[in-house]
C-alpha positions as CSV (number, residue, x, y, z in Angstrom):
1,K,209.2,-127.0,-37.9
2,R,208.0,-130.2,-39.6
3,S,205.0,-129.6,-41.7
4,Y,201.9,-131.6,-41.1
5,R,200.5,-133.4,-44.1
6,Q,197.0,-134.8,-43.8
7,H,196.1,-137.8,-46.0
8,R,192.5,-138.1,-46.9
9,S,190.6,-140.0,-49.5
10,L,187.0,-140.0,-50.6
11,Q,184.9,-142.8,-52.0
12,V,181.5,-142.4,-53.6
13,V,179.1,-145.3,-53.5
14,E,176.2,-145.0,-56.0
15,D,173.1,-147.1,-56.4
16,K,169.6,-146.5,-57.6
17,E,168.3,-144.9,-54.4
18,K,171.1,-142.9,-52.9
19,E,174.6,-141.6,-53.0
20,T,176.8,-142.0,-50.0
21,L,180.0,-140.1,-49.3
22,L,182.5,-141.9,-47.0
23,D,184.9,-139.3,-45.5
24,G,188.3,-140.7,-44.7
25,Y,187.8,-144.1,-46.2
26,K,191.0,-146.3,-45.8
27,G,193.3,-143.3,-45.8
28,V,193.2,-141.0,-42.8
29,D,196.4,-141.0,-40.9
30,A,195.1,-138.4,-38.6
31,F,192.1,-136.0,-38.6
32,S,192.2,-133.5,-35.8
33,P,190.7,-130.1,-35.0
34,F,194.3,-129.0,-34.3
35,H,194.6,-128.7,-38.1
36,L,191.4,-126.9,-39.0
37,T,191.8,-124.0,-41.3
38,G,192.3,-120.9,-39.2
39,F,192.6,-122.8,-36.0
40,M,194.7,-120.6,-33.6
41,P,195.7,-122.3,-30.4
42,S,197.2,-119.1,-29.0
43,G,193.8,-117.5,-28.6
44,L,194.0,-113.7,-28.7
45,H,196.1,-112.2,-31.4
46,D,198.8,-109.9,-30.1
47,E,201.0,-107.8,-32.3
48,D,203.4,-107.0,-29.4
49,T,205.1,-110.5,-29.3
50,E,208.0,-109.2,-27.2
51,R,205.8,-108.1,-24.3
52,S,206.3,-110.2,-21.2
53,S,203.4,-112.4,-20.2
54,F,202.1,-113.7,-16.9
55,P,201.1,-117.3,-16.0
56,L,197.5,-118.5,-16.3
57,F,196.4,-121.9,-15.0
58,G,193.2,-123.8,-15.8
59,I,191.3,-127.0,-16.2
60,A,188.0,-128.0,-17.8
61,E,185.6,-130.5,-16.2
62,G,182.3,-131.9,-17.1
63,S,179.3,-133.1,-15.1
64,L,176.8,-135.6,-16.6
65,S,173.2,-135.4,-15.6
66,N,171.6,-138.4,-14.0
67,E,168.3,-137.7,-15.9
68,G,167.5,-138.0,-19.5
69,G,168.1,-141.7,-20.2
70,M,169.8,-141.9,-23.6
71,H,169.9,-138.1,-24.0
72,R,171.7,-136.4,-21.1
73,S,172.9,-132.9,-20.5
74,F,176.6,-132.6,-20.0
75,G,177.5,-129.4,-18.2
76,Q,181.1,-128.2,-18.6
77,T,183.0,-125.6,-16.5
78,V,186.3,-124.0,-17.4
79,H,188.3,-123.0,-14.2
80,I,190.9,-120.3,-14.8
81,S,193.2,-119.0,-12.1
82,F,195.7,-116.1,-12.4
83,L,199.0,-115.3,-10.8
84,D,199.9,-111.7,-10.1
85,L,196.5,-110.4,-11.0
86,P,196.3,-106.6,-10.3
87,N,194.2,-105.8,-7.3
88,N,194.0,-102.0,-6.8
89,N,190.7,-101.5,-4.9
90,E,190.2,-98.1,-6.6
91,V,190.5,-99.3,-10.2
92,R,188.1,-100.9,-12.6
93,Y,189.5,-103.5,-14.8
94,R,188.5,-105.2,-18.1
95,M,189.5,-108.8,-18.9
96,K,189.3,-110.3,-22.4
97,L,189.7,-114.0,-22.7
98,N,189.9,-116.5,-25.5
99,A,190.0,-120.2,-24.8
100,T,189.8,-123.4,-26.8
101,V,188.4,-126.6,-25.2
102,L,188.6,-130.0,-26.8
103,L,186.0,-132.7,-26.0
104,P,186.9,-136.3,-27.0
105,I,183.8,-138.2,-28.1
106,T,184.0,-142.0,-27.7
107,E,182.2,-144.4,-30.1
108,S,179.5,-144.8,-27.4
109,V,178.1,-141.3,-27.6
110,F,177.6,-138.5,-30.1
111,I,176.7,-134.8,-30.2
112,D,174.2,-133.5,-32.7
113,A,176.0,-130.6,-34.5
114,D,172.6,-129.0,-35.2
115,D,171.9,-128.8,-31.5
116,S,175.4,-128.7,-30.1
117,L,174.9,-126.3,-27.2
118,I,172.3,-126.0,-24.4
119,V,170.6,-122.6,-24.8
120,E,168.9,-120.9,-21.9
121,Y,166.2,-118.3,-22.8
122,T,165.2,-115.5,-20.5
123,K,163.2,-112.3,-20.7
124,D,166.5,-110.3,-20.9
125,S,168.0,-112.5,-23.5
126,P,165.5,-113.5,-26.2
127,D,168.3,-114.8,-28.4
128,G,169.4,-117.2,-25.7
129,I,172.4,-117.7,-23.5
130,K,174.9,-120.4,-24.5
131,C,177.7,-119.7,-22.0
132,R,178.2,-117.7,-18.8
133,A,181.4,-116.0,-17.5
134,K,181.7,-115.2,-13.8
135,F,184.3,-114.6,-11.1
136,A,184.5,-116.6,-7.9
137,S,186.4,-115.8,-4.8
138,K,187.2,-118.8,-2.5
139,G,184.4,-120.7,-4.1
140,V,181.8,-118.0,-3.8
141,E,180.5,-116.3,-6.9
142,T,181.5,-112.6,-7.1
143,P,179.3,-110.0,-8.9
144,T,180.8,-108.5,-12.1
145,L,180.1,-105.0,-13.4
146,E,179.5,-106.1,-17.0
147,N,180.3,-109.4,-18.8
148,E,179.8,-111.0,-22.2
149,C,180.4,-114.6,-23.2
150,N,180.3,-116.2,-26.6
151,I,181.0,-119.8,-27.6
152,Q,181.2,-121.6,-30.9
153,F,181.1,-125.3,-31.5
154,T,183.3,-126.8,-34.2
155,S,183.6,-130.3,-35.5
156,S,186.3,-131.2,-38.0
157,E,184.1,-133.7,-39.8
158,V,180.4,-134.9,-40.0
159,I,179.3,-136.9,-37.0
160,D,177.0,-139.7,-38.0
161,I,174.1,-139.7,-35.6
162,E,172.4,-142.9,-36.8
163,Q,175.2,-145.5,-36.3
164,P,175.2,-147.8,-33.2
165,S,178.3,-147.8,-31.1
166,F,179.8,-151.0,-32.6
167,A,179.7,-149.3,-36.1
168,S,180.9,-145.9,-35.0
169,R,184.2,-144.4,-34.0
170,Q,185.8,-141.7,-31.9
171,Y,185.7,-138.0,-32.7
172,V,187.1,-134.8,-31.2
173,V,185.0,-131.6,-31.1
174,V,186.1,-128.1,-30.3
175,Y,184.6,-125.2,-28.3
176,H,185.9,-121.8,-29.0
177,I,185.2,-119.4,-26.1
178,S,185.6,-115.6,-26.0
179,A,184.6,-113.5,-23.0
180,S,184.8,-109.9,-21.9
181,I,184.4,-109.1,-18.2
182,D,184.5,-105.8,-16.3
183,F,185.3,-106.1,-12.6
184,D,186.7,-104.5,-9.5
185,Y,187.5,-105.6,-6.0
186,S,184.6,-103.9,-4.2
187,H,182.8,-107.2,-3.5
188,H,185.6,-109.3,-2.1
189,E,188.8,-109.1,-0.2
190,G,191.8,-109.0,-2.4
191,K,192.7,-111.4,-5.2
192,E,193.4,-114.5,-3.0
193,G,191.4,-117.5,-4.4
194,F,190.1,-115.3,-7.3
195,E,189.3,-117.4,-10.4
196,L,187.3,-117.1,-13.6
197,L,184.6,-119.6,-14.4
198,I,183.1,-120.3,-17.8
199,D,179.9,-122.4,-17.8
200,Y,178.2,-124.0,-20.8
201,G,176.6,-127.3,-21.7
202,T,175.8,-129.7,-24.4
203,T,173.5,-132.8,-24.9
204,L,175.2,-136.1,-25.1
205,H,173.3,-138.8,-27.0
206,I,174.1,-142.4,-26.1
207,R,174.4,-144.8,-29.0
208,Y,172.9,-148.3,-28.9
209,P,175.6,-150.5,-27.5
210,S,176.7,-153.9,-28.8
211,P,174.4,-156.8,-27.8
212,I,175.6,-158.9,-24.8
213,L,177.0,-162.1,-26.1
214,N,176.7,-164.2,-23.0
215,E,174.4,-164.7,-19.9
216,T,177.1,-165.4,-17.3
217,G,176.0,-162.4,-15.2
218,V,179.0,-160.3,-16.1
219,F,176.6,-157.5,-17.1
220,E,174.0,-157.6,-14.4
221,G,170.5,-156.6,-15.3
222,G,171.4,-156.2,-19.0
223,L,173.5,-153.1,-18.3
224,V,176.9,-152.4,-19.9
225,P,179.4,-149.7,-18.8
226,I,180.4,-146.8,-21.1
227,V,182.9,-144.1,-20.6
228,I,182.3,-140.3,-21.0
229,Q,185.6,-138.5,-21.5
230,Q,186.3,-135.2,-19.7
231,P,186.9,-131.9,-21.7
232,V,190.5,-130.6,-22.1
233,L,191.5,-127.0,-21.9
234,Y,193.8,-126.9,-24.9
235,S,194.7,-123.2,-24.9
236,A,193.8,-119.9,-23.2
237,M,195.0,-116.3,-23.3
238,A,193.7,-113.3,-21.4
239,K,194.4,-109.5,-21.4
240,V,193.7,-107.3,-18.4
241,Q,193.5,-103.5,-18.9
242,C,192.6,-100.6,-16.7
243,L,189.4,-98.7,-17.4
244,T,190.1,-96.0,-14.8
245,L,191.7,-92.7,-15.8
246,D,195.5,-92.3,-15.1
247,C,196.0,-96.0,-15.3
248,S,197.9,-97.6,-18.2
249,L,197.9,-101.3,-17.1
250,D,197.9,-103.8,-20.0
251,R,198.9,-107.3,-19.0
252,K,198.8,-110.5,-21.0
253,Y,198.3,-114.0,-19.4
254,I,199.0,-117.3,-21.2
255,L,197.9,-120.8,-20.2
256,Q,200.7,-122.9,-18.7
257,T,200.5,-126.3,-20.2
258,D,202.9,-128.2,-17.9
259,V,200.1,-129.1,-15.5
260,S,202.3,-131.7,-13.7
261,A,204.7,-129.0,-12.6
262,S,202.5,-126.0,-12.1
263,E,200.3,-124.9,-9.3
264,F,196.6,-123.8,-9.7
265,G,196.5,-120.4,-8.1
266,T,198.5,-120.5,-4.9
267,D,199.4,-123.8,-3.2
268,K,196.8,-126.2,-4.7
269,K,197.9,-128.6,-7.4
270,L,195.8,-129.2,-10.5
271,N,193.4,-132.1,-9.9
272,M,192.5,-133.4,-13.3
273,P,188.9,-134.7,-13.4
274,Q,188.3,-138.4,-14.0
275,P,186.2,-139.8,-16.9
276,V,182.5,-140.4,-16.1
277,L,181.4,-144.1,-16.1
278,I,177.7,-144.9,-16.5
279,N,175.7,-148.0,-17.2
280,V,173.3,-148.2,-20.1
281,A,170.8,-150.9,-21.2
282,A,171.8,-153.4,-23.9
283,G,170.0,-156.3,-25.6
284,M,171.0,-159.9,-25.3
285,N,172.4,-161.5,-28.5
286,A,170.5,-164.7,-27.6
287,D,167.2,-162.9,-28.0
288,Y,167.8,-161.8,-31.5
289,W,165.3,-164.1,-33.3
290,W,162.6,-163.5,-30.6
291,V,162.9,-159.7,-31.0
292,T,162.9,-160.0,-34.8
293,L,159.8,-162.2,-34.9
294,I,157.9,-159.9,-32.5
295,T,158.9,-156.8,-34.4
296,M,157.9,-158.3,-37.8
297,S,154.6,-159.6,-36.4
298,A,153.8,-156.2,-34.9
299,A,154.6,-154.5,-38.3
300,V,152.4,-156.9,-40.2
301,V,149.4,-156.4,-37.8
302,G,149.9,-152.7,-37.9
303,G,150.0,-152.7,-41.7
304,I,146.7,-154.6,-41.8
305,V,145.0,-152.2,-39.4
306,V,146.1,-149.2,-41.5
307,I,144.9,-150.8,-44.7
308,K,141.5,-151.6,-43.2
309,S,141.2,-148.1,-41.8
310,M,142.0,-146.6,-45.2
311,D,139.3,-148.7,-46.8
312,S,136.7,-147.4,-44.4
313,V,137.8,-143.8,-45.0
314,S,137.4,-144.2,-48.7
315,Q,133.8,-145.2,-48.2
316,W,133.1,-142.2,-46.0
317,S,130.9,-139.5,-47.4
């Protein structure tokens, strides 16, 4: 194998007020979460490397909320389908899954790393729920006996949340998912159309776009289009074991990455989700001086009002 060598440089800019660190200044050939320390694309660790594995197929797709303006929730769902899943109606099974999802972030949006996941609080979960694991049979949710889902957000570098889109760049963030689900076939008929769904969400913050340079009507109503990329299921691995006595089943499933040649479940091809296109408001470049004048005038008037109010407060007894 050819070793990967990452080139990075760091420049420190100092002045009287602040010190700024510019990560990757004029020197990054590539900076990817694929090369994070301890990043394991294979998912679950398995000491028995010679044991045969079964195919697993999956995709990840995101749905952007129509509400929220410049701060919108972006729900994501990982669909995982299995071939040759055991289906003894008298047996209880436990599935353990590890998956890694990559989410490309364009220069037009950002994720706040301090608030990277949408958390749902309920009476039964005071610590909050960040992801949910569930089974579905032919599109209908199937009850599980017990399930647990954990998710971790990772960014390979600091995401600047202050920059407008024309001064920002693209990023790639990672979601590490681990789930454990106990199930049987008492609530549905067989394993046909049986798939695992992992639901979670994040908040996408839209950066201020570049000003519109012309008034030819190309951008009607002062709106410009931006693209939200879909998440990508990079790796997944699952183990299915029997929990019933006198059953020694222990199967391993690994994600098949050749999506163009594989089938999702039975006879349905993988339909990769398309990027999301939305329109956001942008300023007109021709209005620059009017906006500057009004802003500065409002600041001056506000400052005078504050100074006068402070003078009256100082005379209060």
